[in-house]
MMTF fields as JSON, N, C-alpha, C and O atoms, coordinates in Angstrom:
{
  "mmtfVersion": "1.0.0",
  "mmtfProducer": "UNKNOWN",
  "numBonds": 359,
  "numAtoms": 360,
  "numGroups": 90,
  "numChains": 1,
  "numModels": 1,
  "chainsPerModel": [1],
  "groupsPerChain": [90],
  "chainIdList": ["A"],
  "bondAtomList": [4, 2, 8, 6, 12, 10, 16, 14, 20, 18, 24, 22, 28, 26, 32, 30, 36, 34, 40, 38, 44, 42, 48, 46, 52, 50, 56, 54, 60, 58, 64, 62, 68, 66, 72, 70, 76, 74, 80, 78, 84, 82, 88, 86, 92, 90, 96, 94, 100, 98, 104, 102, 108, 106, 112, 110, 116, 114, 120, 118, 124, 122, 128, 126, 132, 130, 136, 134, 140, 138, 144, 142, 148, 146, 152, 150, 156, 154, 160, 158, 164, 162, 168, 166, 172, 170, 176, 174, 180, 178, 184, 182, 188, 186, 192, 190, 196, 194, 200, 198, 204, 202, 208, 206, 212, 210, 216, 214, 220, 218, 224, 222, 228, 226, 232, 230, 236, 234, 240, 238, 244, 242, 248, 246, 252, 250, 256, 254, 260, 258, 264, 262, 268, 266, 272, 270, 276, 274, 280, 278, 284, 282, 288, 286, 292, 290, 296, 294, 300, 298, 304, 302, 308, 306, 312, 310, 316, 314, 320, 318, 324, 322, 328, 326, 332, 330, 336, 334, 340, 338, 344, 342, 348, 346, 352, 350, 356, 354],
  "bondOrderList": [1, 1, 1, 1, 1, 1, 1, 1, 1, 1, 1, 1, 1, 1, 1, 1, 1, 1, 1, 1, 1, 1, 1, 1, 1, 1, 1, 1, 1, 1, 1, 1, 1, 1, 1, 1, 1, 1, 1, 1, 1, 1, 1, 1, 1, 1, 1, 1, 1, 1, 1, 1, 1, 1, 1, 1, 1, 1, 1, 1, 1, 1, 1, 1, 1, 1, 1, 1, 1, 1, 1, 1, 1, 1, 1, 1, 1, 1, 1, 1, 1, 1, 1, 1, 1, 1, 1, 1, 1],
  "groupList": [{"groupName": "MET", "atomNameList": ["N", "CA", "C", "O"], "elementList": ["N", "C", "C", "O"], "formalChargeList": [0, 0, 0, 0], "bondAtomList": [1, 0, 2, 1, 3, 2], "bondOrderList": [1, 1, 2], "singleLetterCode": "M", "chemCompType": "L-PEPTIDE LINKING"}, {"groupName": "ASN", "atomNameList": ["N", "CA", "C", "O"], "elementList": ["N", "C", "C", "O"], "formalChargeList": [0, 0, 0, 0], "bondAtomList": [1, 0, 2, 1, 3, 2], "bondOrderList": [1, 1, 2], "singleLetterCode": "N", "chemCompType": "L-PEPTIDE LINKING"}, {"groupName": "TRP", "atomNameList": ["N", "CA", "C", "O"], "elementList": ["N", "C", "C", "O"], "formalChargeList": [0, 0, 0, 0], "bondAtomList": [1, 0, 2, 1, 3, 2], "bondOrderList": [1, 1, 2], "singleLetterCode": "W", "chemCompType": "L-PEPTIDE LINKING"}, {"groupName": "ALA", "atomNameList": ["N", "CA", "C", "O"], "elementList": ["N", "C", "C", "O"], "formalChargeList": [0, 0, 0, 0], "bondAtomList": [1, 0, 2, 1, 3, 2], "bondOrderList": [1, 1, 2], "singleLetterCode": "A", "chemCompType": "L-PEPTIDE LINKING"}, {"groupName": "THR", "atomNameList": ["N", "CA", "C", "O"], "elementList": ["N", "C", "C", "O"], "formalChargeList": [0, 0, 0, 0], "bondAtomList": [1, 0, 2, 1, 3, 2], "bondOrderList": [1, 1, 2], "singleLetterCode": "T", "chemCompType": "L-PEPTIDE LINKING"}, {"groupName": "LEU", "atomNameList": ["N", "CA", "C", "O"], "elementList": ["N", "C", "C", "O"], "formalChargeList": [0, 0, 0, 0], "bondAtomList": [1, 0, 2, 1, 3, 2], "bondOrderList": [1, 1, 2], "singleLetterCode": "L", "chemCompType": "L-PEPTIDE LINKING"}, {"groupName": "PRO", "atomNameList": ["N", "CA", "C", "O"], "elementList": ["N", "C", "C", "O"], "formalChargeList": [0, 0, 0, 0], "bondAtomList": [1, 0, 2, 1, 3, 2], "bondOrderList": [1, 1, 2], "singleLetterCode": "P", "chemCompType": "L-PEPTIDE LINKING"}, {"groupName": "SER", "atomNameList": ["N", "CA", "C", "O"], "elementList": ["N", "C", "C", "O"], "formalChargeList": [0, 0, 0, 0], "bondAtomList": [1, 0, 2, 1, 3, 2], "bondOrderList": [1, 1, 2], "singleLetterCode": "S", "chemCompType": "L-PEPTIDE LINKING"}, {"groupName": "PHE", "atomNameList": ["N", "CA", "C", "O"], "elementList": ["N", "C", "C", "O"], "formalChargeList": [0, 0, 0, 0], "bondAtomList": [1, 0, 2, 1, 3, 2], "bondOrderList": [1, 1, 2], "singleLetterCode": "F", "chemCompType": "L-PEPTIDE LINKING"}, {"groupName": "ILE", "atomNameList": ["N", "CA", "C", "O"], "elementList": ["N", "C", "C", "O"], "formalChargeList": [0, 0, 0, 0], "bondAtomList": [1, 0, 2, 1, 3, 2], "bondOrderList": [1, 1, 2], "singleLetterCode": "I", "chemCompType": "L-PEPTIDE LINKING"}, {"groupName": "GLY", "atomNameList": ["N", "CA", "C", "O"], "elementList": ["N", "C", "C", "O"], "formalChargeList": [0, 0, 0, 0], "bondAtomList": [1, 0, 2, 1, 3, 2], "bondOrderList": [1, 1, 2], "singleLetterCode": "G", "chemCompType": "PEPTIDE LINKING"}, {"groupName": "VAL", "atomNameList": ["N", "CA", "C", "O"], "elementList": ["N", "C", "C", "O"], "formalChargeList": [0, 0, 0, 0], "bondAtomList": [1, 0, 2, 1, 3, 2], "bondOrderList": [1, 1, 2], "singleLetterCode": "V", "chemCompType": "L-PEPTIDE LINKING"}, {"groupName": "GLU", "atomNameList": ["N", "CA", "C", "O"], "elementList": ["N", "C", "C", "O"], "formalChargeList": [0, 0, 0, 0], "bondAtomList": [1, 0, 2, 1, 3, 2], "bondOrderList": [1, 1, 2], "singleLetterCode": "E", "chemCompType": "L-PEPTIDE LINKING"}, {"groupName": "LYS", "atomNameList": ["N", "CA", "C", "O"], "elementList": ["N", "C", "C", "O"], "formalChargeList": [0, 0, 0, 0], "bondAtomList": [1, 0, 2, 1, 3, 2], "bondOrderList": [1, 1, 2], "singleLetterCode": "K", "chemCompType": "L-PEPTIDE LINKING"}, {"groupName": "CYS", "atomNameList": ["N", "CA", "C", "O"], "elementList": ["N", "C", "C", "O"], "formalChargeList": [0, 0, 0, 0], "bondAtomList": [1, 0, 2, 1, 3, 2], "bondOrderList": [1, 1, 2], "singleLetterCode": "C", "chemCompType": "L-PEPTIDE LINKING"}, {"groupName": "ARG", "atomNameList": ["N", "CA", "C", "O"], "elementList": ["N", "C", "C", "O"], "formalChargeList": [0, 0, 0, 0], "bondAtomList": [1, 0, 2, 1, 3, 2], "bondOrderList": [1, 1, 2], "singleLetterCode": "R", "chemCompType": "L-PEPTIDE LINKING"}, {"groupName": "ASP", "atomNameList": ["N", "CA", "C", "O"], "elementList": ["N", "C", "C", "O"], "formalChargeList": [0, 0, 0, 0], "bondAtomList": [1, 0, 2, 1, 3, 2], "bondOrderList": [1, 1, 2], "singleLetterCode": "D", "chemCompType": "L-PEPTIDE LINKING"}, {"groupName": "TYR", "atomNameList": ["N", "CA", "C", "O"], "elementList": ["N", "C", "C", "O"], "formalChargeList": [0, 0, 0, 0], "bondAtomList": [1, 0, 2, 1, 3, 2], "bondOrderList": [1, 1, 2], "singleLetterCode": "Y", "chemCompType": "L-PEPTIDE LINKING"}, {"groupName": "HIS", "atomNameList": ["N", "CA", "C", "O"], "elementList": ["N", "C", "C", "O"], "formalChargeList": [0, 0, 0, 0], "bondAtomList": [1, 0, 2, 1, 3, 2], "bondOrderList": [1, 1, 2], "singleLetterCode": "H", "chemCompType": "L-PEPTIDE LINKING"}],
  "groupTypeList": [0, 1, 2, 0, 3, 2, 4, 5, 6, 7, 3, 5, 8, 8, 9, 4, 9, 3, 10, 9, 5, 5, 4, 0, 4, 11, 8, 12, 9, 5, 13, 6, 14, 11, 12, 15, 13, 10, 8, 5, 6, 9, 7, 4, 4, 15, 10, 16, 15, 5, 8, 9, 10, 5, 5, 7, 7, 3, 17, 9, 18, 5, 5, 8, 5, 10, 9, 4, 16, 5, 7, 9, 2, 9, 6, 8, 3, 5, 7, 11, 8, 2, 5, 3, 9, 5, 5, 15, 2, 10],
  "groupIdList": [1, 2, 3, 4, 5, 6, 7, 8, 9, 10, 11, 12, 13, 14, 15, 16, 17, 18, 19, 20, 21, 22, 23, 24, 25, 26, 27, 28, 29, 30, 31, 32, 33, 34, 35, 36, 37, 38, 39, 40, 41, 42, 43, 44, 45, 46, 47, 48, 49, 50, 51, 52, 53, 54, 55, 56, 57, 58, 59, 60, 61, 62, 63, 64, 65, 66, 67, 68, 69, 70, 71, 72, 73, 74, 75, 76, 77, 78, 79, 80, 81, 82, 83, 84, 85, 86, 87, 88, 89, 90],
  "secStructList": [7, 6, 6, 1, 7, 7, 7, 2, 2, 2, 2, 2, 2, 2, 2, 2, 2, 2, 2, 2, 2, 2, 2, 2, 2, 2, 2, 2, 2, 2, 1, 7, 7, 7, 7, 5, 7, 1, 1, 1, 1, 1, 7, 5, 7, 6, 6, 2, 2, 2, 2, 2, 2, 2, 2, 2, 2, 2, 2, 2, 2, 2, 2, 2, 2, 2, 1, 7, 7, 1, 7, 1, 2, 2, 2, 2, 2, 2, 2, 2, 2, 2, 2, 2, 2, 2, 2, 2, 2, 7],
  "xCoordList": [-8.379, -9.224, -10.824, -11.813, -10.668, -12.156, -13.003, -14.223, -12.325, -12.638, -13.351, -13.712, -13.651, -13.977, -14.259, -13.679, -15.863, -16.189, -16.001, -16.967, -14.915, -14.254, -15.375, -15.536, -16.058, -16.873, -16.004, -14.86, -16.873, -16.153, -15.999, -14.958, -17.679, -17.37, -16.473, -15.881, -16.202, -15.569, -13.638, -12.686, -13.714, -12.259, -11.413, -10.261, -12.751, -12.1, -12.335, -11.546, -13.292, -12.989, -11.114, -10.272, -11.136, -9.581, -8.717, -8.168, -8.424, -7.823, -8.0, -7.105, -9.064, -8.934, -8.282, -7.806, -8.637, -7.642, -6.294, -5.654, -5.842, -4.541, -3.589, -2.387, -4.899, -4.236, -4.176, -3.554, -5.044, -5.452, -3.763, -2.852, -3.612, -2.613, -1.339, -0.648, -0.892, 0.071, 0.159, 1.075, -0.707, -0.679, -0.215, 0.639, -1.197, -0.721, 0.901, 1.71, 1.059, 3.027, 3.885, 5.029, 3.477, 4.102, 4.165, 5.109, 2.939, 2.729, 3.518, 4.034, 3.552, 4.133, 5.451, 6.044, 5.898, 7.737, 7.898, 9.053, 7.156, 7.315, 7.295, 8.176, 6.445, 5.865, 5.255, 4.061, 6.218, 5.679, 5.025, 5.419, 4.168, 3.003, 3.611, 4.64, 2.62, 2.689, 1.291, 0.366, 1.135, 0.142, -0.475, -0.102, -1.431, -2.934, -4.173, -4.874, -4.423, -6.166, -6.616, -6.342, -7.85, -9.01, -10.299, -10.16, -11.385, -12.771, -12.682, -13.271, -12.047, -12.011, -11.383, -10.856, -11.646, -11.111, -10.156, -9.887, -8.99, -7.68, -7.241, -7.882, -5.41, -4.338, -4.245, -3.984, -4.483, -4.361, -3.041, -2.727, -2.686, -2.106, -2.788, -3.993, -2.353, -2.769, -4.005, -5.13, -2.389, -2.799, -4.353, -5.195, -4.207, -5.2, -6.253, -7.14, -6.488, -7.308, -8.405, -9.597, -6.941, -7.54, -8.201, -9.232, -7.479, -8.403, -9.473, -10.409, -9.692, -10.676, -11.819, -12.975, -11.581, -12.709, -13.088, -13.856, -12.069, -12.338, -13.558, -14.681, -13.152, -13.826, -15.171, -15.954, -15.498, -16.172, -17.507, -18.709, -16.326, -17.406, -17.827, -18.97, -17.649, -17.471, -19.029, -19.995, -19.162, -19.81, -20.859, -21.68, -21.368, -21.893, -22.976, -24.185, -22.287, -22.438, -23.377, -24.417, -22.825, -23.746, -24.88, -25.844, -24.841, -26.151, -27.208, -28.136, -26.454, -27.762, -28.384, -29.43, -27.213, -27.802, -29.071, -30.054, -28.722, -29.302, -30.937, -31.864, -31.016, -32.19, -32.727, -33.719, -32.249, -33.257, -32.395, -31.35, -33.674, -32.859, -32.789, -33.07, -32.282, -32.187, -30.785, -30.112, -30.338, -29.321, -28.042, -28.055, -27.002, -25.806, -25.089, -24.361, -25.589, -24.967, -24.88, -23.955, -26.079, -26.257, -25.137, -24.524, -25.152, -24.042, -22.674, -22.006, -22.39, -20.939, -20.922, -19.853, -22.012, -21.546, -21.424, -20.499, -22.178, -21.767, -20.788, -20.193, -20.092, -18.887, -17.865, -16.88, -17.755, -17.134, -16.582, -15.513, -17.93, -17.915, -17.594, -17.077, -17.853, -17.603, -15.768, -15.118, -15.215, -14.177, -13.118, -12.302, -13.483, -13.051, -12.856, -11.897, -14.488, -14.257, -13.353, -12.7, -13.307, -12.363, -10.971, -10.172, -10.58, -9.097, -9.279, -8.104, -9.814, -9.181, -9.333, -8.711, -10.522, -10.895, -10.558, -10.141, -10.568, -10.397, -9.586, -9.58],
  "yCoordList": [-31.127, -32.299, -32.099, -31.585, -32.539, -32.201, -33.33, -33.197, -34.702, -35.875, -36.062, -37.228, -35.15, -34.793, -33.751, -32.819, -33.665, -32.353, -31.875, -31.803, -31.472, -30.952, -29.847, -28.799, -30.135, -29.507, -29.111, -29.478, -28.234, -27.4, -28.671, -29.19, -29.195, -30.564, -31.654, -32.172, -32.149, -33.071, -32.538, -33.25, -31.264, -31.077, -30.816, -30.772, -30.708, -30.291, -31.979, -32.446, -32.659, -33.64, -34.307, -34.57, -34.346, -34.986, -34.231, -34.896, -32.927, -31.537, -32.061, -31.782, -32.751, -32.88, -34.741, -35.172, -35.56, -36.715, -36.466, -36.705, -35.771, -35.566, -34.906, -34.968, -34.183, -33.693, -34.336, -33.936, -35.453, -36.559, -36.813, -36.179, -37.692, -38.726, -37.671, -38.192, -36.691, -35.505, -35.702, -36.351, -35.184, -34.885, -36.258, -36.389, -37.355, -38.995, -39.341, -40.019, -38.622, -38.996, -38.4, -38.856, -36.757, -36.141, -36.824, -36.899, -37.162, -37.744, -38.651, -38.686, -39.438, -40.858, -40.935, -41.655, -40.12, -39.129, -38.726, -38.911, -38.024, -37.392, -38.348, -38.361, -39.065, -39.611, -41.504, -41.756, -42.589, -43.764, -44.666, -44.89, -45.162, -45.515, -47.052, -47.475, -47.843, -49.348, -49.752, -48.94, -51.208, -51.828, -51.624, -52.099, -50.828, -51.399, -52.294, -52.404, -52.764, -53.431, -52.84, -52.856, -51.731, -50.814, -52.154, -53.373, -51.358, -52.001, -53.126, -54.19, -52.929, -53.461, -55.089, -55.103, -56.305, -57.501, -57.765, -58.963, -56.551, -56.841, -55.753, -54.702, -55.986, -55.279, -53.861, -53.976, -52.83, -52.01, -50.408, -50.052, -49.946, -48.894, -47.732, -47.904, -46.236, -45.304, -45.077, -44.622, -46.039, -46.208, -47.036, -46.755, -48.285, -49.041, -48.557, -48.629, -48.113, -47.354, -46.284, -45.984, -45.836, -44.174, -45.208, -44.82, -46.611, -47.161, -47.742, -47.773, -48.289, -48.746, -47.587, -47.916, -46.328, -45.667, -44.22, -43.272, -44.612, -44.103, -44.974, -44.507, -46.387, -47.647, -47.193, -46.506, -47.522, -47.426, -46.596, -46.816, -45.117, -43.676, -43.917, -44.22, -44.106, -44.521, -45.391, -45.08, -46.095, -47.385, -46.977, -47.894, -45.712, -45.251, -44.086, -43.856, -43.794, -42.996, -43.205, -42.559, -44.722, -45.24, -45.955, -46.252, -46.305, -46.585, -45.799, -45.92, -44.715, -43.645, -42.808, -42.16, -43.059, -42.427, -43.527, -43.107, -44.948, -46.02, -46.085, -46.691, -45.457, -45.862, -44.006, -43.796, -43.242, -42.381, -41.035, -41.07, -39.905, -38.984, -37.313, -36.301, -37.494, -36.46, -35.988, -36.329, -34.871, -33.965, -35.187, -36.242, -34.571, -35.61, -34.962, -35.58, -33.85, -33.302, -34.689, -35.006, -35.061, -36.06, -36.997, -37.115, -37.891, -39.134, -38.354, -38.695, -37.488, -36.471, -36.016, -35.964, -35.779, -35.468, -37.314, -37.804, -37.849, -39.472, -39.802, -40.479, -39.585, -40.132, -39.626, -40.359, -38.313, -37.904, -37.955, -37.977, -37.954, -38.831, -40.107, -40.506, -40.916, -42.342, -42.355, -43.365, -41.383, -41.435, -41.001, -41.649, -40.023, -39.514, -40.811, -41.18, -41.296, -42.383, -43.476, -44.147, -43.626, -45.444, -45.017, -45.728, -43.574, -43.316, -42.956, -42.863, -42.713, -42.941, -43.799, -43.87, -44.707, -45.751, -47.032, -47.974, -47.3, -48.305, -49.239, -50.161],
  "zCoordList": [-25.613, -24.857, -25.4, -24.877, -26.27, -26.403, -26.362, -26.449, -26.206, -26.048, -24.525, -24.367, -23.319, -22.503, -22.451, -23.008, -21.298, -20.62, -19.53, -18.77, -19.17, -17.938, -17.425, -18.049, -16.357, -15.687, -14.425, -14.158, -13.689, -12.171, -11.361, -10.961, -11.148, -10.429, -10.862, -9.915, -12.022, -12.74, -12.35, -12.03, -12.533, -12.27, -10.458, -10.027, -9.911, -8.826, -8.261, -7.439, -8.707, -8.232, -8.319, -7.459, -9.472, -9.627, -8.8, -7.922, -8.839, -8.185, -6.585, -5.788, -6.186, -4.813, -4.331, -3.281, -5.971, -5.355, -5.069, -4.046, -6.497, -6.715, -5.363, -5.104, -4.587, -3.614, -2.053, -1.069, -2.218, -1.143, -1.533, -1.003, -2.389, -2.641, -2.376, -1.501, -2.692, -2.633, -1.024, -0.519, -0.381, 1.322, 2.126, 3.003, 1.43, 2.02, 1.628, 2.26, 0.36, 0.214, 0.638, 0.628, 1.324, 2.185, 3.993, 4.779, 4.103, 5.274, 5.84, 6.957, 4.865, 4.72, 4.934, 5.737, 4.14, 4.349, 5.172, 5.555, 5.971, 7.382, 8.432, 9.292, 8.42, 9.339, 9.046, 9.204, 8.646, 8.302, 9.081, 10.225, 8.658, 9.378, 9.544, 9.016, 10.498, 10.7, 10.459, 10.433, 10.257, 10.096, 11.701, 12.774, 11.391, 12.346, 12.459, 11.453, 13.27, 13.305, 13.902, 15.102, 13.216, 14.105, 13.631, 13.53, 13.445, 13.011, 11.945, 12.135, 10.973, 9.361, 10.255, 11.368, 9.373, 9.528, 9.1, 9.015, 8.531, 8.476, 8.707, 8.712, 9.053, 9.411, 8.206, 7.008, 8.801, 7.125, 7.714, 8.85, 6.578, 6.421, 6.46, 6.278, 6.689, 5.803, 4.485, 4.279, 3.558, 2.394, 1.892, 1.038, 2.999, 2.784, 3.123, 2.272, 3.999, 4.592, 3.741, 3.814, 2.709, 2.298, 0.935, 0.387, 0.426, -0.988, -0.507, -1.305, 0.684, 0.936, 1.141, 0.878, 1.568, 1.842, 0.606, 0.77, -0.777, -1.735, -2.365, -2.555, -2.678, -3.283, -2.534, -3.189, -1.221, -0.914, -0.772, -0.619, -0.952, -1.51, -2.266, -1.926, -3.919, -5.153, -4.773, -5.47, -4.048, -4.125, -3.346, -3.333, -2.451, -1.882, -2.861, -2.903, -3.251, -4.806, -5.464, -5.594, -6.199, -7.01, -6.401, -7.107, -4.943, -4.078, -4.731, -5.53, -3.808, -4.122, -5.075, -5.109, -6.021, -7.191, -7.989, -8.599, -7.782, -7.997, -7.312, -7.847, -6.257, -5.439, -5.213, -4.514, -5.626, -5.178, -6.554, -7.204, -6.423, -7.09, -6.615, -7.257, -5.182, -4.893, -5.214, -6.187, -3.925, -4.537, -4.352, -3.718, -5.16, -5.291, -3.33, -2.553, -3.21, -2.102, -0.496, 0.252, -0.578, 0.439, 0.971, 2.031, -0.796, -0.758, -0.364, 0.612, -1.047, -0.914, 0.931, 1.539, 1.484, 3.241, 3.557, 4.204, 3.151, 3.955, 3.608, 4.446, 2.37, 2.055, 2.443, 2.532, 2.779, 3.402, 5.27, 5.881, 5.572, 7.002, 7.14, 8.183, 6.113, 6.165, 5.687, 5.957, 5.117, 4.9, 6.406, 7.061, 6.467, 8.05, 9.32, 9.997, 9.199, 10.095, 9.588, 10.388, 8.633, 8.374, 8.577, 9.188, 7.949, 8.438, 9.626, 9.981, 10.415, 11.983, 12.955, 14.014, 12.397, 13.408, 12.222, 12.895, 11.234, 10.539, 10.66, 9.845]
}
């Protein structure tokens, strides 16, 4: 796999995403969810909120990288916080 430079952060990122998907799959099998309406303007399931959270976290990172040159840990913390809020009350 010489075409990609696997660094520890990139490996951790993909391992974390795989772990989240595995956890969500097991959780869905054990306790199936129903659509509900939170603060988002649409009715969503857990999977919908996870997808919206991951997509918006990518935008948070891109926006932060585009407007500043501070540490990447700041948008990471914001993204984790946003994802937790979205999964709980979205």
